[in-house]
C-alpha positions in Angstrom: -140.7 -71.2 -32.8 -139.8 -72.8 -29.5 -140.9 -71.2 -26.3 -138.5 -70.5 -23.3 -139.1 -73.7 -21.4 -138.6 -75.7 -24.5 -135.4 -73.8 -25.3 -134.1 -74.7 -21.9 -134.7 -78.4 -22.5 -133.1 -78.2 -25.9 -130.1 -76.4 -24.5 -129.5 -79.1 -22.0 -129.8 -81.7 -24.7 -127.3 -79.8 -26.9 -124.8 -79.6 -24.1 -125.0 -83.3 -23.6 -124.4 -83.8 -27.3 -121.4 -81.4 -27.3 -119.7 -83.6 -24.7 -119.0 -86.0 -27.4 -117.6 -83.5 -29.9 -114.0 -82.7 -30.4 -114.3 -79.0 -30.4 -110.7 -78.3 -31.3 -111.3 -80.2 -34.6 -114.4 -78.1 -35.4 -112.5 -74.8 -35.1 -110.8 -74.9 -38.6 -113.9 -75.9 -40.6 -116.0 -73.2 -38.8 -113.3 -70.5 -39.1 -113.4 -69.9 -35.3 -110.8 -70.1 -32.5 -110.3 -72.9 -29.9 -109.3 -71.6 -26.5 -109.9 -72.3 -22.8 -111.5 -75.7 -23.6 -114.1 -74.2 -26.0 -114.8 -72.2 -29.1 -114.7 -68.5 -29.4 -117.5 -67.7 -31.9 -118.4 -64.2 -33.1 -122.1 -63.5 -33.4 -122.5 -60.4 -35.5 -119.0 -59.4 -34.3 -119.7 -60.1 -30.6 -117.5 -63.0 -29.4 -119.4 -65.8 -27.5 -117.9 -68.8 -25.9 -119.1 -72.4 -26.4 -118.1 -75.5 -24.5 -119.7 -78.7 -23.4 -120.7 -77.0 -20.1 -122.0 -73.6 -21.1 -122.7 -71.2 -23.9 -122.0 -67.6 -22.8 -121.8 -64.2 -24.3 -119.1 -61.5 -24.1 -117.3 -61.3 -20.7 -119.1 -64.5 -19.7 -122.5 -63.0 -19.6 -125.6 -65.1 -20.0 -127.1 -65.1 -23.5 -130.7 -65.4 -24.8 -131.9 -68.9 -25.6 -132.0 -68.3 -29.3 -128.2 -67.6 -29.4 -127.6 -70.8 -27.4 -129.6 -72.8 -30.0 -127.9 -71.1 -33.0 -124.4 -71.8 -31.7 -125.0 -75.3 -30.6 -126.5 -76.3 -33.9 -123.7 -74.4 -35.7 -121.1 -76.5 -34.0 -123.0 -79.8 -34.0 -123.9 -79.5 -37.7 -120.4 -78.4 -38.8 -119.4 -79.9 -42.2 -116.1 -81.6 -42.3 -115.0 -79.4 -45.1 -116.3 -76.0 -46.3 -118.7 -76.4 -49.2 -117.1 -75.8 -52.7 -118.6 -74.5 -55.9 -121.0 -71.8 -56.8 -122.4 -70.0 -53.8 -125.1 -67.5 -54.9 -126.9 -65.1 -52.7 -130.5 -66.2 -51.8 -133.4 -64.8 -50.0 -134.7 -66.8 -47.0 -137.7 -67.7 -49.2 -135.5 -69.5 -51.7 -134.2 -72.1 -49.3 -135.9 -75.5 -49.8 -137.0 -76.0 -46.2 -137.9 -72.4 -45.4 -141.6 -72.4 -46.1 -142.9 -73.2 -42.5 -141.0 -70.2 -41.1 -141.2 -67.8 -44.0 -144.0 -65.7 -42.4 -142.1 -65.5 -39.1 -138.9 -64.5 -40.8 -140.5 -61.8 -43.0 -142.6 -60.3 -40.2 -139.8 -60.3 -37.6 -136.9 -59.3 -39.9 -137.7 -57.5 -43.1 -140.9 -55.8 -42.0 -139.5 -55.0 -38.6 -136.5 -53.2 -40.1 -138.7 -51.4 -42.6 -141.1 -50.1 -40.0 -138.5 -49.0 -37.5 -136.0 -47.4 -39.8 -138.4 -45.8 -42.3 -137.2 -42.2 -42.7 -134.2 -43.1 -40.6 -131.5 -44.1 -43.1 -128.6 -42.5 -41.2 -129.9 -44.0 -37.9 -129.8 -47.4 -39.6 -126.3 -46.8 -40.9 -125.0 -45.8 -37.4 -126.7 -48.8 -35.8 -125.1 -51.1 -38.4 -121.6 -49.9 -37.6 -122.0 -51.1 -34.0 -122.6 -54.7 -35.3 -119.5 -54.7 -37.4 -121.2 -54.1 -40.8 -119.2 -53.4 -43.9 -121.0 -50.9 -46.1 -121.0 -52.0 -49.7 -121.3 -49.8 -52.8 -124.7 -50.2 -54.5 -126.4 -48.6 -57.4 -129.8 -49.9 -56.6 -130.1 -49.5 -52.8 -129.8 -46.6 -50.4 -127.8 -48.8 -48.1 -126.2 -52.2 -48.6 -124.5 -53.9 -45.6 -122.6 -57.1 -45.2 -122.5 -58.9 -41.8 -121.4 -62.3 -40.6 -124.1 -63.9 -38.4 -121.4 -66.4 -37.5 -118.2 -67.2 -39.4 -119.0 -68.8 -42.8 -122.5 -67.4 -42.7 -122.5 -63.9 -44.3 -125.7 -61.8 -44.3 -126.4 -59.1 -46.8 -128.9 -56.4 -45.8 -130.2 -54.1 -48.5 -132.4 -51.1 -47.6 -134.2 -48.5 -49.6 -135.7 -45.7 -47.5 -139.2 -44.3 -48.1 -139.8 -41.7 -50.7 -142.7 -39.9 -52.3 -143.8 -43.0 -54.2 -142.8 -46.0 -52.1 -142.5 -47.1 -48.5 -139.2 -48.3 -47.0 -138.1 -51.7 -48.3 -135.6 -54.2 -46.8 -134.2 -57.4 -48.1 -132.0 -59.9 -46.2 -129.9 -62.3 -48.3 -127.7 -65.3 -47.4 -125.2 -67.4 -49.3 -126.6 -70.7 -50.5 -123.9 -72.4 -48.3 -125.6 -71.2 -45.2 -127.8 -74.3 -45.2 -124.7 -76.4 -44.5 -124.0 -74.6 -41.2 -127.5 -73.7 -39.9 -130.9 -75.3 -40.2 -133.8 -73.1 -41.3 -135.0 -72.4 -37.8 -131.6 -71.2 -36.8 -131.1 -69.2 -40.0 -134.5 -67.5 -39.4 -133.3 -66.6 -35.9 -130.1 -65.0 -37.2 -132.4 -62.6 -39.1 -134.6 -61.7 -36.1 -131.5 -61.4 -33.9 -130.1 -58.9 -36.4 -133.3 -56.9 -36.5 -133.5 -56.8 -32.7 -129.9 -55.7 -32.2 -130.2 -53.0 -34.9 -133.2 -51.6 -33.1 -132.1 -52.0 -29.5 -128.4 -51.2 -30.1 -127.4 -54.0 -27.7 
């Protein structure tokens, strides 16, 4: 994964690329709102603002470099039309180009959530609500949650708490269509961002 100085250089490059993008035309395909010369994009329910001059968080606050990269790529890679056809759920592992970042994703998403929330099912449920999760009915998991990392990119988190026989287990699933909106590095970062926000409550 890129380090902070590299993120800064990438961010500047993305802003330059965004200068040539008709942001208003991207709003419909992405399912977001165009206002004040830019796009209002929810990230796990928290509205961020993207323009050719800056990418900012709620209330104009600065955001971490990963979110800047995710949102820039999301807009720059926007398909002209939403994908059609079957759109099955997939683990990160199942995406064709995910292999180089699979260990990073597993360690910093699934394993992190398992470790932190083992024995804390209700704590996870309460944290999830702060990020706009919808709790789904599941006959196979103690907790099943649906989020939107960004519009058009739903995320399904399934969690089974520890018991007398097994440790806590977490799986994070995406729709196959996620690959049309985010590359594999950005998709991995949506997982680690979710884990971090669930733990920190930010």
